[in-house]
C-alpha positions as CSV (number, residue, x, y, z in Angstrom):
1,X,0.0,0.0,0.0
2,X,1.3,3.5,-0.8
3,X,2.4,5.8,1.9
4,X,0.5,9.1,2.3
5,X,3.7,10.9,1.7
6,X,3.8,9.6,-1.8
7,X,2.1,12.1,-4.0
8,X,0.7,9.3,-6.1
9,X,-1.4,8.4,-3.0
10,X,-3.1,11.8,-3.0
11,X,-5.9,10.6,-5.2
12,X,-9.3,9.9,-4.0
13,X,-11.9,7.4,-5.2
14,X,-14.2,8.7,-7.9
15,X,-11.5,10.9,-9.4
16,X,-9.7,10.5,-12.7
17,X,-6.5,9.1,-11.0
18,X,-4.1,9.6,-8.2
19,X,-2.2,12.6,-9.7
20,X,-5.2,14.4,-11.1
21,X,-7.1,13.7,-7.9
22,X,-4.4,15.5,-5.9
23,X,-6.3,18.7,-6.7
24,X,-9.6,17.1,-6.1
25,X,-8.4,15.9,-2.7
26,X,-8.8,19.4,-1.5
27,X,-12.4,19.4,-2.8
28,X,-13.6,16.3,-1.0
29,X,-15.0,15.9,2.6
30,X,-14.3,12.8,4.8
31,X,-16.8,10.2,3.8
32,X,-17.1,11.2,0.2
33,X,-13.4,10.8,-0.6
34,X,-13.3,7.5,1.2
35,X,-15.9,6.2,-1.2
36,X,-13.9,7.3,-4.2
37,X,-10.8,5.5,-2.9
38,X,-12.4,2.2,-3.7
39,X,-12.3,3.2,-7.4
40,X,-8.6,3.9,-7.5
41,X,-6.9,1.5,-5.2
42,X,-5.0,-1.1,-7.1
43,X,-5.0,-4.7,-6.1
44,X,-2.0,-7.0,-6.9
45,X,-2.6,-9.5,-9.7
46,X,-0.9,-12.3,-7.8
47,X,-2.9,-14.3,-5.4
48,X,-1.2,-14.5,-2.0
49,X,-2.1,-16.7,1.0
50,X,-2.3,-13.6,3.2
51,X,-4.0,-10.5,1.8
52,X,-1.6,-7.5,1.4
53,X,-2.2,-4.3,3.4
54,X,-3.6,-2.8,0.2
55,X,-6.1,-5.5,-0.2
56,X,-7.2,-5.2,3.4
57,X,-7.7,-1.5,2.9
58,X,-9.7,-2.2,-0.2
59,X,-11.9,-4.6,1.8
60,X,-12.3,-2.1,4.5
61,X,-13.5,0.6,2.0
62,X,-16.0,-1.9,0.6
63,X,-17.4,-2.5,4.1
64,X,-17.4,1.2,4.8
65,X,-19.5,1.8,1.7
66,X,-21.9,-1.0,2.9
67,X,-22.3,0.7,6.3
68,X,-20.3,-2.0,8.1
69,X,-18.2,0.5,10.1
70,X,-17.1,-1.9,12.8
71,X,-15.7,-4.4,10.3
72,X,-14.1,-1.6,8.3
73,X,-12.5,-0.2,11.4
74,X,-11.2,-3.7,12.5
75,X,-9.4,-4.1,9.1
76,X,-7.9,-0.6,9.2
77,X,-6.6,-1.1,12.6
78,X,-5.0,-4.4,11.4
79,X,-3.2,-2.4,8.7
80,X,-2.3,0.3,11.2
81,X,-0.1,-2.3,13.0
82,X,2.1,-2.6,10.0
83,X,1.7,1.0,8.7
84,X,1.9,3.0,11.9
85,X,3.3,6.1,10.2
86,X,0.7,6.3,7.4
87,X,-1.3,9.5,7.5
88,X,-3.4,8.0,4.8
89,X,-4.5,5.1,7.0
90,X,-5.0,7.3,10.1
91,X,-7.3,9.6,8.1
92,X,-9.4,6.6,6.9
93,X,-9.7,5.5,10.5
94,X,-10.8,9.0,11.5
95,X,-13.4,9.0,8.7
96,X,-14.9,5.7,9.9
97,X,-15.1,7.1,13.5
98,X,-16.8,10.2,12.0
99,X,-19.5,8.0,10.4
100,X,-19.9,6.2,13.8
101,X,-20.3,9.7,15.3
102,X,-17.4,9.0,17.7
103,X,-16.0,12.5,17.2
104,X,-13.4,12.2,20.0
105,X,-11.7,9.3,18.4
106,X,-12.2,10.8,15.0
107,X,-10.4,14.0,16.1
108,X,-7.6,11.9,17.6
109,X,-7.1,10.0,14.4
110,X,-7.0,13.1,12.3
111,X,-4.5,14.7,14.7
112,X,-2.3,11.6,14.5
113,X,-2.5,11.8,10.6
114,X,-1.3,15.4,10.8
115,X,1.4,14.6,13.2
116,X,2.7,12.3,10.6
117,X,2.1,14.6,7.6
118,X,0.9,18.1,8.5
119,X,0.3,19.0,4.9
120,X,-2.1,16.1,4.4
121,X,-5.2,18.0,3.2
122,X,-7.9,15.4,3.8
123,X,-7.1,15.2,7.5
124,X,-6.9,19.0,7.7
125,X,-10.3,19.3,6.1
126,X,-11.8,16.5,8.3
127,X,-10.8,18.3,11.5
128,X,-13.1,21.2,10.4
129,X,-15.8,18.7,9.3
130,X,-15.9,17.2,12.8
131,X,-16.5,20.7,14.3
132,X,-19.2,21.3,11.7
133,X,-21.0,18.0,12.4
134,X,-21.0,18.8,16.1
135,X,-22.6,22.1,15.2
136,X,-19.6,24.1,16.5
137,X,-20.1,26.5,13.7
138,X,-17.9,29.4,14.9
139,X,-15.0,27.1,15.4
140,X,-15.6,25.4,12.1
141,X,-15.8,28.8,10.4
142,X,-12.4,29.7,11.9
143,X,-10.9,26.4,10.8
144,X,-12.1,26.6,7.2
145,X,-11.2,30.3,6.8
146,X,-7.7,29.5,7.9
147,X,-7.5,26.7,5.4
148,X,-8.9,29.0,2.7
149,X,-6.1,31.5,3.2
150,X,-3.8,28.9,1.7
151,X,-6.2,27.9,-1.0
152,X,-8.5,30.9,-1.6
153,X,-9.9,29.4,-4.9
154,X,-10.8,26.0,-3.4
155,X,-14.5,25.6,-4.2
156,X,-15.2,23.1,-1.5
157,X,-13.7,25.3,1.2
158,X,-15.6,28.3,-0.1
159,X,-18.8,26.3,0.1
160,X,-18.1,25.3,3.7
161,X,-17.3,28.9,4.7
162,X,-20.6,30.0,3.2
163,X,-22.5,27.5,5.2
164,X,-20.6,28.4,8.4
165,X,-21.3,32.1,7.8
166,X,-25.0,31.3,7.4
167,X,-25.1,29.1,10.5
168,X,-23.4,31.9,12.5
169,X,-25.9,34.6,11.4
170,X,-23.5,36.3,9.0
171,X,-25.8,36.3,5.9
172,X,-24.2,39.4,4.4
173,X,-20.7,37.9,4.5
174,X,-22.0,34.7,3.1
175,X,-23.6,36.5,0.1
176,X,-20.4,38.4,-0.5
177,X,-18.3,35.2,-0.7
178,X,-20.9,33.5,-2.9
179,X,-20.7,36.3,-5.4
180,X,-16.9,35.8,-5.6
181,X,-17.2,32.1,-6.3
182,X,-16.4,30.9,-9.8
183,X,-19.4,30.2,-12.0
184,X,-20.0,27.4,-12.8
185,X,-16.7,26.2,-11.5
186,X,-15.2,22.7,-11.5
187,X,-17.4,21.6,-8.7
188,X,-21.1,22.1,-7.9
189,X,-20.1,24.4,-5.0
190,X,-21.6,27.6,-6.6
191,X,-25.0,26.0,-7.1
192,X,-25.1,24.5,-3.7
193,X,-24.0,27.8,-2.2
194,X,-26.9,29.5,-4.0
195,X,-29.2,26.9,-2.8
196,X,-28.0,27.4,0.8
197,X,-28.7,31.1,0.5
198,X,-32.2,30.4,-0.9
199,X,-33.0,28.0,1.9
200,X,-31.8,30.7,4.4
201,X,-34.2,33.1,2.7
202,X,-37.0,30.4,2.8
203,X,-37.1,30.3,-1.0
204,X,-37.5,26.6,-1.6
205,X,-38.3,27.1,-5.3
206,X,-35.0,28.8,-6.0
207,X,-33.2,26.3,-3.9
208,X,-34.7,23.5,-5.9
209,X,-33.7,25.1,-9.2
210,X,-30.1,25.4,-8.1
211,X,-30.0,21.8,-6.8
212,X,-31.5,20.5,-10.0
213,X,-28.9,22.4,-12.1
214,X,-26.1,21.1,-9.9
215,X,-27.2,17.5,-10.4
216,X,-27.6,18.0,-14.1
217,X,-24.2,19.6,-14.7
218,X,-22.2,17.7,-12.1
219,X,-23.8,14.3,-12.0
220,X,-20.9,12.5,-10.3
221,X,-19.8,15.3,-7.9
222,X,-22.9,16.2,-5.9
223,X,-22.9,13.5,-3.2
224,X,-20.5,15.3,-0.9
225,X,-22.6,18.5,-1.1
226,X,-25.9,16.7,-0.8
227,X,-24.7,14.9,2.3
228,X,-23.8,18.2,3.9
229,X,-27.4,19.4,3.3
230,X,-28.7,16.2,4.8
231,X,-26.6,16.7,7.9
232,X,-28.2,20.2,8.3
233,X,-31.7,18.8,7.7
234,X,-32.1,20.9,4.5
235,X,-33.9,20.0,1.3
236,X,-31.8,18.1,-1.3
237,X,-34.1,18.4,-4.3
């Protein structure tokens, strides 16, 4: 299995490939990029008596996708014993704990990933996501804004900041940021941000129009954004 420090590892499932996905990594949240990993992890062609760490990770991802979080975690912890210095594996463990809503252990796993590789974007993002999921919106806003200083054009970060601004009662600032976002962009972030503003204004029709447009133009990229709306209890169509 590749180490997280290897740039070829910075590709998430659902993307075109490890290298191209390096950029996409910054646009993916915790659970969504785990799902994509299943599409890009390579399995050895030779059949071995004992599964390789890479095969174990692949099996863990499949179980994660099936909602079998305990089984996925058991396999990842098995790999952790032989790959203790892999930020990649630690981040996956944190993502599983996030789905289990064990945020304390999720946070610890993400911190461990960043102790190994502070520049590992998925773990950086997931730290903010844990705050967001716990409805600690002021803290999440501070986290994502700090990340955005290093990546001001990152569409996913812009989207998360818009949501945090709305959740902290800063509608005017959210509107200003939404106006600066690239249209239509490489991600459905602009459309979901417009939908978020519409929902905040209790305009469900406009929200539906933007959500429909996002799904039409970005068929394979909306799951991450839709999941965020679901977490907030907002309409998704």
